[in-house]
Structures are given as C-alpha cells and as structure tokens.
Backbone bond lengths (Angstrom), bond angles and torsions (degrees), N, CA, C in turn:
res aa  C-N    CA-C-N  psi(-1)  N-CA   C-N-CA  omega(-1)  CA-C   N-CA-C  phi
1 M - - - 1.451 - - 1.512 106.03 -
2 S 1.295 117.17 123.61 1.416 118.30 179.00 1.532 111.20 -99.42
3 R 1.247 119.70 144.84 1.446 122.52 174.98 1.475 111.35 -81.91
4 S 1.170 116.05 150.42 1.550 120.14 -179.82 1.534 105.28 -72.28
5 S 1.258 115.32 150.73 1.454 122.26 175.00 1.578 110.25 -68.34
6 P 1.329 116.88 158.82 1.373 119.14 -179.94 1.538 115.24 -66.79
7 D 1.380 114.69 -17.22 1.438 117.61 175.89 1.501 111.34 -76.91
8 E 1.307 117.96 -31.94 1.501 120.09 -174.45 1.479 105.66 -84.99
9 P 1.388 115.91 142.78 1.444 116.83 174.45 1.459 113.42 -70.94
10 D 1.309 121.73 155.59 1.431 122.87 -178.66 1.571 105.02 -81.37
11 R 1.318 116.61 122.18 1.441 121.56 -170.03 1.592 108.70 -82.76
12 R 1.365 117.56 -9.86 1.354 116.45 175.79 1.570 115.97 -69.82
13 H 1.378 109.44 -26.48 1.464 114.64 -176.01 1.540 111.33 -113.86
14 S 1.337 117.24 21.55 1.418 123.68 -179.73 1.609 110.45 -71.94
15 P 1.228 119.06 152.61 1.498 120.30 177.42 1.540 111.48 -57.73
16 A 1.316 119.58 -26.75 1.442 117.96 -179.97 1.528 110.61 -71.00
17 S 1.324 117.88 -28.50 1.434 120.49 -179.09 1.541 111.69 -78.23
18 D 1.364 116.19 -11.74 1.436 115.40 178.82 1.608 111.27 -90.42
19 S 1.348 115.47 11.67 1.379 114.77 -175.76 1.505 112.97 -72.22
20 S 1.305 114.29 142.68 1.439 118.95 177.25 1.576 107.61 -112.47
21 E 1.329 114.03 -169.48 1.498 119.01 -179.96 1.536 111.26 -65.68
22 E 1.283 117.74 -23.85 1.519 118.50 -175.29 1.571 108.00 -91.65
23 T 1.251 122.02 -26.34 1.492 127.08 -178.82 1.486 111.35 -68.40
24 P 1.297 119.34 125.94 1.440 117.53 175.17 1.534 114.24 -64.41
25 L 1.281 114.51 148.97 1.498 118.58 -173.98 1.486 111.53 -74.01
26 L 1.316 118.15 -36.41 1.412 122.91 -177.49 1.499 114.89 -99.62
27 R 1.341 116.37 34.01 1.463 121.78 -174.87 1.499 107.39 -63.94
28 G 1.345 117.52 128.16 1.398 123.52 177.80 1.441 117.55 78.33
29 F 1.372 121.11 -16.73 1.477 122.26 -176.85 1.549 107.69 -88.34
30 V 1.307 119.98 -50.58 1.394 123.66 -170.67 1.550 109.29 -128.21
31 S 1.385 115.15 129.24 1.457 113.67 173.60 1.493 111.43 -94.18
32 L 1.322 116.48 116.59 1.447 117.60 -179.03 1.536 111.20 -82.34
33 P 1.395 113.02 147.83 1.519 112.39 176.89 1.509 109.01 -71.92
34 P 1.370 111.60 159.06 1.460 115.01 178.15 1.527 110.52 -67.29
35 P 1.363 114.16 152.27 1.517 115.47 -179.30 1.569 107.45 -64.61
36 P 1.338 114.90 156.59 1.451 120.65 175.70 1.429 111.82 -66.64
37 P 1.320 116.41 154.36 1.529 117.69 179.61 1.461 111.21 -69.71
38 P 1.255 116.53 153.47 1.513 119.17 -179.45 1.632 108.31 -64.86
39 P 1.313 114.22 150.22 1.513 115.15 176.94 1.442 111.39 -65.40
40 P 1.338 115.40 154.49 1.440 120.59 -177.06 1.537 106.91 -66.23
41 P 1.290 114.30 157.26 1.571 119.68 178.47 1.497 107.98 -64.28
42 P 1.345 119.62 147.75 1.510 121.59 179.42 1.546 111.82 -63.47
43 T 1.243 110.65 135.32 1.483 117.87 175.74 1.533 112.55 -80.22
44 E 1.270 115.09 173.51 1.396 122.05 176.73 1.605 108.26 -61.39
45 P 1.329 115.98 134.54 1.480 115.79 -179.40 1.515 111.69 -64.61
46 R 1.311 114.80 147.00 1.507 121.51 -179.47 1.448 106.89 -79.29
47 A 1.348 119.55 151.68 1.451 122.17 173.97 1.542 105.73 -80.06
48 I 1.382 113.53 138.91 1.380 121.02 -178.51 1.570 109.93 -89.58
49 S 1.262 117.83 124.85 1.404 121.47 178.37 1.546 107.21 -131.62
50 W 1.424 112.12 167.27 1.498 115.16 177.98 1.551 110.20 -56.35
51 A 1.286 118.50 -43.81 1.427 120.04 178.58 1.526 119.03 -57.48
52 S 1.407 116.56 -26.85 1.432 118.61 -176.09 1.534 111.76 -90.96
53 I 1.326 116.25 -4.82 1.488 120.50 -173.99 1.544 107.34 -89.66
54 P 1.354 116.27 122.31 1.458 121.88 172.87 1.484 111.97 -71.38
55 K 1.322 115.34 161.92 1.495 119.75 178.00 1.556 117.01 54.42
56 K 1.360 112.51 47.90 1.446 118.62 -176.80 1.480 111.28 -65.22
57 G 1.268 120.61 -36.45 1.435 123.65 -179.63 1.515 114.39 -61.81
58 Q 1.361 115.41 -40.15 1.463 120.89 176.35 1.520 106.98 -68.00
59 L 1.279 117.93 -46.29 1.428 118.22 -175.59 1.538 113.75 -66.71
60 A 1.366 115.66 -31.45 1.511 117.76 173.92 1.500 112.60 -68.74
61 V 1.357 116.18 -34.22 1.469 117.56 -179.53 1.548 109.79 -69.22
62 I 1.435 114.24 -36.35 1.443 119.24 179.30 1.574 110.73 -67.86
63 V 1.304 115.80 -38.80 1.467 119.02 178.27 1.535 112.71 -67.21
64 F 1.271 116.52 -39.41 1.570 120.64 174.62 1.545 110.65 -61.09
65 A 1.419 112.65 -43.77 1.428 116.12 -176.80 1.562 107.97 -67.19
66 R 1.272 116.77 -39.10 1.495 121.24 -178.27 1.532 109.52 -66.55
67 L 1.352 117.39 -32.84 1.500 121.85 -179.09 1.491 113.54 -79.68
68 A 1.339 116.26 -31.36 1.469 123.43 -172.71 1.550 109.10 -63.58
69 E 1.294 117.78 -50.26 1.446 121.10 -175.35 1.548 114.45 -63.40
70 P 1.358 118.86 -50.91 1.509 117.16 179.66 1.568 110.82 -62.45
71 L 1.322 115.10 -36.21 1.429 117.79 179.48 1.513 113.40 -62.95
72 S 1.363 116.22 -43.04 1.428 113.44 178.08 1.569 113.00 -71.48
73 E 1.241 117.73 -31.03 1.450 124.26 179.31 1.603 107.90 -68.31
74 R 1.233 116.26 -45.10 1.509 117.48 -177.55 1.509 111.56 -77.80
75 S 1.298 120.75 -22.24 1.407 123.44 174.76 1.487 111.96 -67.69
76 L 1.308 114.65 -27.73 1.399 120.36 -179.42 1.510 115.41 -62.55
77 T 1.451 114.78 -36.71 1.432 119.20 -179.91 1.472 112.78 -61.12
78 S 1.320 121.77 -27.32 1.420 124.39 -177.76 1.489 113.11 -67.15
79 Y 1.292 117.62 -33.75 1.500 119.54 -177.43 1.538 115.75 -116.70
80 L 1.348 114.61 -1.48 1.475 115.63 -179.28 1.470 114.46 -61.18
81 F 1.254 119.98 -41.49 1.487 126.67 -176.79 1.555 109.01 -60.35
82 Y 1.360 118.15 -43.43 1.416 122.09 179.48 1.586 112.71 -78.05
83 Q 1.291 119.12 -24.33 1.501 121.90 172.62 1.496 107.39 -71.38
84 L 1.352 119.20 -42.03 1.475 119.17 -175.56 1.517 107.32 -69.60
85 R 1.297 116.62 -36.42 1.490 118.38 176.55 1.507 110.84 -64.23
86 W 1.303 114.50 -35.86 1.498 115.19 179.66 1.507 109.28 -67.74
87 F 1.306 119.81 -32.74 1.512 120.54 178.39 1.428 113.75 -63.16
88 N 1.335 114.63 -38.45 1.492 119.52 177.12 1.604 111.86 -149.41
89 P 1.357 112.77 95.65 1.484 117.08 -172.16 1.511 111.13 -68.39
90 A 1.345 120.14 -12.41 1.488 121.48 -175.01 1.510 109.92 -82.52
91 L 1.417 124.68 -7.65 1.365 126.72 -175.48 1.575 109.09 -80.39
92 D 1.282 115.12 145.41 1.485 116.87 176.40 1.575 108.25 -85.22
93 A 1.296 116.58 172.08 1.495 121.89 -172.81 1.464 112.16 -64.68
94 S 1.369 118.52 -34.85 1.440 116.63 -177.03 1.533 111.20 -72.51
95 E 1.318 120.58 -28.37 1.401 121.52 175.92 1.473 113.85 -74.99
96 I 1.394 114.68 -31.46 1.453 119.40 173.49 1.520 111.68 -65.20
97 A 1.322 116.54 -43.89 1.479 124.30 178.64 1.464 109.42 -58.39
98 K 1.406 118.30 -41.43 1.411 122.32 179.38 1.530 114.04 -65.19
99 Q 1.512 115.40 -40.07 1.375 118.75 172.67 1.545 114.50 -60.03
100 A 1.308 110.69 -39.98 1.530 118.93 -176.20 1.558 106.73 -65.15
101 G 1.295 117.90 -38.26 1.486 122.03 178.06 1.573 111.43 -65.97
102 Y 1.369 112.75 -38.84 1.507 115.30 175.55 1.471 112.84 -64.44
103 L 1.307 114.85 -37.49 1.513 118.36 -178.67 1.494 108.11 -68.21
104 T 1.269 119.49 -39.32 1.469 121.59 174.94 1.513 111.67 -60.76
105 A 1.333 111.60 -47.09 1.498 116.98 -177.50 1.545 112.62 -64.11
106 V 1.301 118.88 -35.25 1.429 124.42 175.94 1.532 110.11 -55.93
107 F 1.386 113.77 -49.32 1.495 117.91 -177.77 1.498 108.17 -64.23
108 A 1.301 122.95 -42.81 1.485 123.34 -179.77 1.549 109.68 -64.45
109 A 1.288 115.83 -45.66 1.443 118.46 -176.87 1.544 110.79 -63.64
110 A 1.322 123.20 -37.78 1.390 124.98 173.70 1.452 114.15 -65.27
111 Q 1.338 114.75 -34.65 1.507 117.60 175.52 1.513 113.75 -68.33
112 V 1.396 113.56 -37.48 1.460 115.51 174.76 1.522 111.71 -63.16
113 L 1.292 117.84 -43.83 1.451 123.63 -176.06 1.587 111.28 -64.23
114 T 1.262 117.91 -33.67 1.483 119.72 -170.71 1.542 118.40 -114.33
115 S 1.290 116.38 -9.67 1.467 117.11 -178.62 1.529 114.18 -60.65
116 M 1.297 116.34 -43.25 1.389 121.28 -178.64 1.542 111.22 -60.58
117 W 1.355 114.28 -40.36 1.441 119.41 176.72 1.473 111.96 -62.55
118 W 1.364 114.60 -44.65 1.544 117.54 -179.41 1.497 111.35 -62.63
119 G 1.386 116.72 -34.75 1.437 118.15 175.92 1.511 114.15 -65.96
120 R 1.265 118.82 -39.16 1.475 124.09 173.08 1.500 110.35 -61.84
121 A 1.343 114.83 -47.83 1.493 118.37 -179.40 1.483 112.50 -62.08
122 A 1.310 118.19 -35.18 1.442 119.39 172.08 1.408 118.69 -65.18
123 D 1.322 117.92 -32.33 1.445 124.13 175.09 1.519 115.93 -78.75
124 S 1.358 117.64 -15.75 1.425 121.78 -177.84 1.530 111.22 -80.40
125 P 1.281 116.77 147.46 1.486 123.04 -178.92 1.483 111.91 -67.62
126 C 1.320 121.23 -27.50 1.422 119.80 -179.51 1.453 117.29 -76.56
127 L 1.379 120.23 -28.17 1.469 119.30 174.45 1.493 107.74 -107.00
128 G 1.257 118.72 -65.61 1.521 119.57 -175.99 1.484 112.37 89.35
129 R 1.388 111.18 166.58 1.483 116.93 -176.66 1.513 112.15 -66.67
130 K 1.339 117.93 -41.87 1.527 119.18 -178.43 1.510 112.33 -60.35
131 R 1.303 117.69 -45.41 1.501 116.41 -178.07 1.527 108.68 -70.33
132 V 1.271 119.10 -38.67 1.510 119.69 176.74 1.476 111.29 -58.74
133 L 1.336 117.52 -44.00 1.403 119.04 178.16 1.512 116.07 -64.95
134 V 1.335 115.74 -37.30 1.466 120.59 176.95 1.476 111.11 -67.80
135 I 1.344 119.82 -41.86 1.449 126.02 175.96 1.506 110.23 -59.29
136 G 1.347 113.84 -46.35 1.504 116.09 179.43 1.569 112.46 -65.78
137 L 1.315 122.34 -41.42 1.329 121.19 176.97 1.505 114.87 -68.57
138 V 1.350 118.59 -41.30 1.471 118.64 175.51 1.549 113.10 -63.67
139 G 1.364 114.65 -35.64 1.411 120.88 178.56 1.542 108.82 -68.54
140 S 1.284 117.95 -42.23 1.464 115.64 177.17 1.532 113.22 -65.39
141 A 1.323 115.95 -35.36 1.535 116.31 179.98 1.540 108.52 -69.78
142 M 1.314 117.38 -40.18 1.465 122.55 -178.94 1.567 110.27 -65.59
143 S 1.291 116.57 -39.92 1.488 117.92 179.85 1.461 110.84 -77.41
144 A 1.345 121.01 -25.86 1.430 119.90 174.00 1.479 116.21 -68.55
145 L 1.480 111.25 -38.87 1.460 117.14 176.38 1.551 106.42 -68.85
146 G 1.246 122.41 -45.31 1.420 125.58 -179.74 1.521 109.79 -55.17
147 M 1.319 117.48 -45.54 1.478 121.56 -179.38 1.545 107.06 -64.07
148 G 1.242 116.51 -37.91 1.495 116.80 -175.02 1.549 108.37 -74.01
149 F 1.279 120.60 -28.34 1.437 122.54 -178.24 1.587 111.51 -99.28
150 S 1.300 118.26 1.31 1.481 117.05 -179.84 1.512 110.59 -71.57
151 T 1.376 112.70 146.83 1.493 119.26 179.95 1.467 114.58 -116.65
152 S 1.364 114.55 7.16 1.440 112.74 -179.95 1.593 106.58 -147.01
153 L 1.365 116.22 163.19 1.446 120.09 -178.10 1.568 109.01 -66.31
154 S 1.301 120.94 -37.81 1.394 121.56 -179.87 1.514 110.37 -64.83
155 A 1.339 117.07 -37.16 1.519 116.87 179.26 1.508 109.36 -68.92
156 A 1.385 115.27 -33.42 1.438 116.16 179.77 1.578 110.40 -66.97
157 F 1.340 114.77 -43.33 1.429 117.55 177.83 1.533 111.82 -60.93
158 F 1.266 119.59 -38.87 1.453 124.50 175.59 1.459 111.30 -58.14
159 F 1.260 118.24 -48.54 1.526 120.21 -172.42 1.570 109.23 -79.01
160 R 1.339 116.80 -25.36 1.456 115.12 173.40 1.516 111.63 -72.98
161 F 1.305 114.69 -34.66 1.490 118.88 176.76 1.499 110.36 -68.11
162 L 1.364 118.63 -39.65 1.418 123.64 175.88 1.559 111.51 -62.01
163 A 1.356 113.76 -40.78 1.477 114.00 -179.92 1.483 112.52 -70.04
164 G 1.313 119.67 -34.44 1.446 122.51 176.64 1.532 113.33 -70.13
165 S 1.396 116.96 -40.08 1.438 118.53 -179.77 1.561 112.69 -73.35
166 L 1.275 120.35 -21.50 1.457 123.12 179.86 1.623 110.24 -97.34
167 N 1.282 115.20 0.14 1.480 119.86 -173.44 1.439 112.00 -103.95
168 G 1.334 120.74 58.35 1.465 118.17 179.18 1.547 109.21 -106.55
169 N 1.309 116.34 35.18 1.465 120.71 -172.08 1.565 112.41 -87.66
170 I 1.261 120.23 -7.95 1.516 116.64 -172.39 1.545 107.80 -69.93
171 G 1.318 117.93 -47.34 1.415 118.54 176.25 1.458 115.39 -65.47
172 V 1.284 117.20 -35.74 1.491 121.39 -179.90 1.580 107.92 -67.32
173 L 1.347 115.41 -40.33 1.466 119.78 -179.85 1.560 111.27 -64.55
174 R 1.316 115.05 -39.72 1.467 118.26 176.79 1.476 113.04 -63.31
175 T 1.300 115.13 -40.18 1.496 120.41 177.73 1.515 109.32 -62.70
176 M 1.317 117.47 -44.57 1.446 124.81 -178.48 1.554 108.89 -61.61
177 V 1.339 119.26 -40.97 1.442 120.43 178.99 1.473 108.51 -66.24
178 S 1.252 121.87 -44.49 1.502 123.43 179.15 1.533 111.97 -62.54
179 E 1.305 118.64 -29.30 1.443 119.45 175.40 1.525 114.36 -82.24
180 V 1.291 118.75 -25.06 1.494 121.69 179.28 1.490 110.18 -79.99
181 V 1.345 116.20 -45.23 1.462 122.47 -177.28 1.506 110.41 -87.40
182 D 1.364 116.81 105.08 1.439 121.44 -178.22 1.570 115.70 -73.41
183 D 1.362 114.65 -37.61 1.360 118.23 -173.93 1.576 111.89 -87.52
184 K 1.322 110.81 107.77 1.547 119.20 -173.92 1.472 105.76 -91.19
185 R 1.302 120.30 129.29 1.502 125.36 173.49 1.483 108.35 -135.02
C-alpha cells in the first residue's frame, strides 16, 4: 500500500467521499439541464369524420373487399335451392335442404382449415397482405363463377370447398384496417 505524496490530496477525506444517499454523485462536476416541462393535459377528443381520416383510398378499397365476399356468399343462398333441384329434380325439398346445409358446411370447414395458414402467409415477407388479399378475392370470384356454371353436386362441393379454402381474408382485412387507421379510439 503506497501512501499518497504530500502534493496529492488525501482521497479518503475528499468532499466526494463524504457523499451520502442524498448527495448527488456528480455535484460540482456536471451541470445537468433542467427536466422538460410536463406534457399539457389531454384536450377533449376530436370527433372522427370521413374528412379527418388519412389514407381514405386504402380504407375504401379495404371496405369494398370486405363487402364483396359476404355479398357473394349470401347471394348464393337465394338460388342454391333451385340449382340443387336442377341437379336432381327427383329429390324432395328436405333432401335438397340437407344438401344445401352440406354445401354451407364445406365452405365453413375449408375456412377453418386454411384461415390460420392465410394469416401466416399474410405476415410473411414473401407473400404479404396485399398478395394474400388479391389471391383471396380472385379465388372467391373464380369459385363463384364455377359454382354458377357447375352441373353436378360434386362440382358444387368442389367449388364451395375452393371458395372456403381461398377465403381467409377476414383476419387479413382486419389487420389492414388497424394498420391504415392510426387513431385508435
């Protein structure tokens, strides 16, 4: 242990060694700027209108895409009974109603099987949300046309399964809305 030279001050008794819990560590060495003032209190929320929403074009496309699929699916119920009767005129109404229920269930089952995959594909950098949305809309249009031109029950089942498997857009569209609309209320 070497003693300090007489020219050096003894560090054991320097003012820095007398610091306590309340004394600032950098006293006298650095002058810190004063803290920033607190933010102003929140004002009354603004009313949200169509004019105040940014990215209206993107939001309009998302709304039309969201409306297109349910409209095409619900319009099917108006003519499905008559199309199934045209496939086999000898069937009674209860059997046709059962077939219509099966066609609806095939669509829902295909959606359940593929919606999670479409969500992952939308989040991946190789596909992305836009491509998944376009694939879903084109697939819905093709399956609706195929359903309209189908001439047998098996073809109708195929096109309903195709529509359900390519229709994973609901979750993707909700995510896109949350990305486009910045102001959350």
